[in-house]
N, C-alpha and C positions, 0 to 999 in steps of 0.2 A: 485625542490626537486626530488631526485632519478635520476638525469640526469646521474650521474656516473654509476649507475646500468643499466640504459637504454643503455648507450654506451657500457658497458661490455657485455650485452646480445646481442646486435646487432653484436658486434665483434665476439662473439662466434657462430653466425649463427642462433640465435633465431629470427624468423620473427616477431618482436614486432614493433608496430606503435606508432606515437605520440598520437593518440587517447587512446591507452591503457596506456601510461604513465600518461595522464591526469586522466584516471579512477583510477589508483593506488593512485595518489596524492589526489583525491577526497575521496577515501575510507579511507586513513590515516587521512585526515583532519576531516572526520566524526567520528573519534575515534574508528574505527574497530580494530586497533592495537595501542599499545603504549609501547615503551621501551621494546620490546620483539623481538629479532632477528628471533627466530623460527616462531613466528606468522607472522612477516613481510615476511619471506621466503614463507610461505604457501599462504599468500594473494597475493603476487606478482606472484607466479606460477599459481594460479587460474586465475588471471587477464591477464597474458601474454602468457601462454603456451597453445596452442590449439591442439597440436599433441604430442602423447606420445614419438615420436622419439626425441623431443627436450628437454625432461626432463633432460637428462644428461648434455646437453650443458648449460641449465639454472643453474643446480647445480654448475657447474664449474665457470660460470660467477658470480653467487651470492657469492660464496666462495672468489673469487678474489676481488670482490668489497668490501665485508665485511672486508677482511684483510686490504685493503687500508684504509677503514674508521677507523678501530681500530688503525692503525699505525699513522694516522693523529692526531696532537695535538688538543685538544679541548680548544678553547680560553676561554670558560666559566669555564671549570674545572680547568684551569691554575690559575684562580683567587681565587679558593677555597683552603684553607690550606689542606694539605694531612691528617692531623690529623682529620679534620672534616669529610672527605670522609671515613676514616677508621671507625670512630665511627658510621656513618650512615650505613656502610656495616655490621658491627657487630650487630647492632640492628635488621637487617633483618634475622639473623640466629637464628635457634632454639638452645636450649641447647645441643642437640645431635650433631648438625652440628659443633658447636663451639668445642665440645670435640674431634670430629674426626679430625678437623684441628689442634688442639693443640697437638695431639699425635706426630706430626712430627716437633713441634716447631713453629707452626703458618703457615699461608698461604705463607708468603714470603719464609720461610725455605723450604716448600714443593716445590714451583716453582724453587727455587735455586737448590735444590737437583736434580730435574728433568733435568734442563738444564746442570748441571755438568755431570750427567751420560750419557745424550745424546751426549755430546761432547767426552766423553771417549770411548763410545761403538763403535766398528768397524764393527759389522755385526749382523745378526739375532741371537736371543737367545731364547731358550725354556727351561722352568724349572728354578730352582735356586731361590735365594732370593735377588738379587741385580739388575741385568740388566733389560732393557726395553724389554719385550718379551711376550711370551704366557706361561700359566701355572705357576707353582711355587708359591712362596710367596712374590715376589717383589711387592712394592707398585705402580710400573709403568708397564703397559701392559694390557693384557686382559686374561680372562678365568683362572685367578689364585685365590689364597685364601689369600688376605690381607684385613684387615678391612677398610683401607682408602688408598687414593692415587690418581693417575691420570691414567685413562684408555686410552690406545692407541690402536685403532682398533675397531672391532665389539663389540657388547654388551657382557659384561663379565658375568661370572656365579654368582658373588656375588652381583652385582648391587650396590656397595657401594663406587664408585669413587667420588672424589670431582669435577673432570672435565672430560668431555667426548669429544674425538675427533671423530666426526662422519665420516663415509665413504659414498661415493656416492652410492645411492641405485638403480639408474636407468641406469647404464652404459650398461646393456644388451638390452636396448630399442633403443640405438643409431642406426642411419641408415648407419654407416660406419664400422660395425663389422660383423663377421660371424653369420649366422643364428642360433638361438636356438629355442626350442619349443615355448617359450613364444612369441618372436616377430614374429615367423612363423604364429602363430594363429592370431596375429594382422594384418599381411599382407593378410592372406587368407580370413579374414572377408570382405575384399573389394569385394569379388566375390559373397557374399551371395545375394540371391534374394528370398524373402519370398512370399509364396502363400498358399492358403487354398485348399488342395487336399485330396482326400480320402473320407472315410465314415463320414457322419455328426454325430459326437459323442460328440461334445463339446457344452455346453449351450451357446447360443447367447443371452446375456442379453439385449442388445439394441434392437435386433430383436424381442425378446419376449415382451418387454415393448411396442414397436410400434404396434405389432400385437394385443396385448391385448387391447390397447387403441382403435384401429380400430374396435374391436369386442365389443365395449361398455362395457369393463371391464371383459368380459369373458376370463379367462386365456387361452392363446394360446401360448404354449411353442414352441420356435424355436431352432433348433440345427444347427450347422455348422461344417465343417471339421476343423481339427487342423491346425494351421498356422505353416508351416515348410519351411525349406530352400529347394527351388525347383531346385536348380542348380545340374546338373548331371556332375560328374567328372570321367574321365578315367585317371588313374595314371600309367605310365609305368616307372619302375625304372631299370636302368642299374646296374648290380651287378657283382662282381668278377673282377679280373685283376687290372687295375689302379684305379677302383672305391673302392677298399679296403681302400684307403686313405680317403675316404669320407663316410664311413659307418655311422658315427655319424650324419652327415647331413641328410642322407637318412632316418635313424631311426626317427630323429626329424620331418622331413617332413611328413613321414607316420603317426606318432602319431598325429601331428597337423591336418592333412587332415582328419584323421579318426574321430576326435572329432568335426570337423567343418561341415563335409558333410555326411549326412545320405545316400545319393545316390552316393556312391564311389565304383568304381571297380579298383582293383590294380593288376597289372601283372608285371612280370620281364622279362628282356632280357639281352643279353651280347653284349656289344659294339654297335651293330646295330640291328634294328628290321628286322627279316626275316619272314618266313612263319609260325613260331610258337613262342608263348610266354608261360610263365608258372606262376602258382600261388604258387608253393611250391619249394623252392630252393633245398631241399633234393631229390625231385622226379622229377627234371627238365627234365630228359631223359625218364621218364615213363608217366608223367601226364602233357602232353602239351596241350595247347589250340591253335587251328589254328587261326592265325591272321585274316583270312578272317571272322571268327566268330565275332570278334570285330567290323568289318565293317558292318556286317549284323544286329547285335543285339543292337548296341548302336545308338540312333538317331543322326542326324547331329548337333543338338543343344548341344550335349555333349561337355564339355570343356576337351580337351586333354592336359595333362601335361606330358612331358617326362623329366626325370632327368638323366643326364649322362655327363661325362667329354668330350665326342666327340673325344677322343684321341685314334686312331687306325690306322692301315695301310690303305691307301686310297683304295686299292683293296677290302677291306672288305665292302666298300660301293658301289663300281662301277662294280664289277666283279661277274659273276657266279662262284660258288664254292669259293667265297672269304672268307666265314666264317671260322674261325679257329677251330670251334667245329664240323661242319658237312658240308655236300655237299648241298649247297643251289641252287635250280634250277633257281632262279631269284635274281638279285642283291639287296642288301639292299636298294639302292636308289629307286628302284621301289616300295618297301613296304612303305618306308617313304613318297613317293609321294602320294600313295594311302591313307595313313592316313591323310595327309595334305588336300587332296581333299575332303575326307569324313567329316573331322572335321575342318571347317574354324576357329573355336576358338581354337587355338593351341599355346602352348608356350614350349620352350625347356629351362630347367634350368641347367646351367653349373656351377658346384662348383669350377672350376678352375678360378683364378682371370682373369679379362678381358685382362690385359696387357700380358698374356701368350697365348692367343688364337691364335695369328698369328704364333706361333711356330709349329703348327701341321696343315698339309694340310687338314686332315680329318675334322677339325673344320670348315674350310672355306667351304668345300663341304656340310656339314650338314646345315650351315647357309644359303647357297643358296637354299637348298631344302625346308627349313621351312620359306623361304622369310625373313630372318634376324630376326625372332622372337626368338632369343636366348638371355637369360638374365643371369646375374651373381648371385652369392649366397650371396647377402646382402639384408637386409630388403628393402632398397630403390629400388633395381632391382626387387625383387619379387613383391613389391607394384606396380611397373610399369607393370609387367607381368599380374597381376590381373586386372589392369585397362584395359589392352588390351583385356583380356578374357571376361570382363564384358560388353564390348560394344555391 
């Protein structure tokens, strides 16, 4: 049972094992689901999917398998007269549902009209009262105003469709797409390390019970420090120039990091790190922070994350006065080397796809300085970066 679904999930890249297939068979045999494809979908996903990144793959595999099952002839159903099946179906409908189907001449007429319009329609449509699209008063589409019909797309405003074609809800969790705030947070959570630090201001229930028992029932209240994420993160973001194409990624990364790490320090630089960084882009020429202060004030166990496309002229990294904005007394490579030496837990996040890295010499130079700890801008790559930083 469900061997076809098992093979579809494996083909889609969901790491499901034979043990999990047997678990699903046992759950169905125990009666946890019966004749309900949505309940089966949820049960199979709980049993088989152990990582959020595989939700979208499972959705696609389940849809493909279910389409195949629906298309296959049912040998038992073939022996039952069609009229018997229709009478049994109509008995399961409420009076209101029968009336809604009857308004278009019955279920067969509704489906036939939908297929006919789908074949005639040549493109996207919004508004109107006939074509499949959004808005309007057509019985086919979504977000419109028709008392019955077939919804195509996301949940409609009237919620009165006879049939719903659902869309995949977890595509933004896949590990082969560009990062968004949601999957950024999932990746950054791999770096969390919890510890109890600070003033003891939280009631320790277990400690209080133990101490009270040891004092022969005399109440002995124990307090403890709040449990917090103890990881310290120093985030350096490249801004301006070619990084303007990646503003959305940087904003998402900053938002996700700010919500995940309480001990987060963020600074900005342009192209390469030199003797100064800044915290305010508008006052970058007036309110600078000496890079040496970062080396002095942040302990060596701080996780350093640099975000930049690493695309620049090679002399901006290797030469004195190589900066395009000011006269730097020391090459950028010197400052990057100092940062790498001070913070052994370092990762450079490059939003440019990996296959393009070899086009710029500067990317190779920076990869050498950070000892190849450069990672791409996908959830899979960021997850690997967080695993390296967490070691």
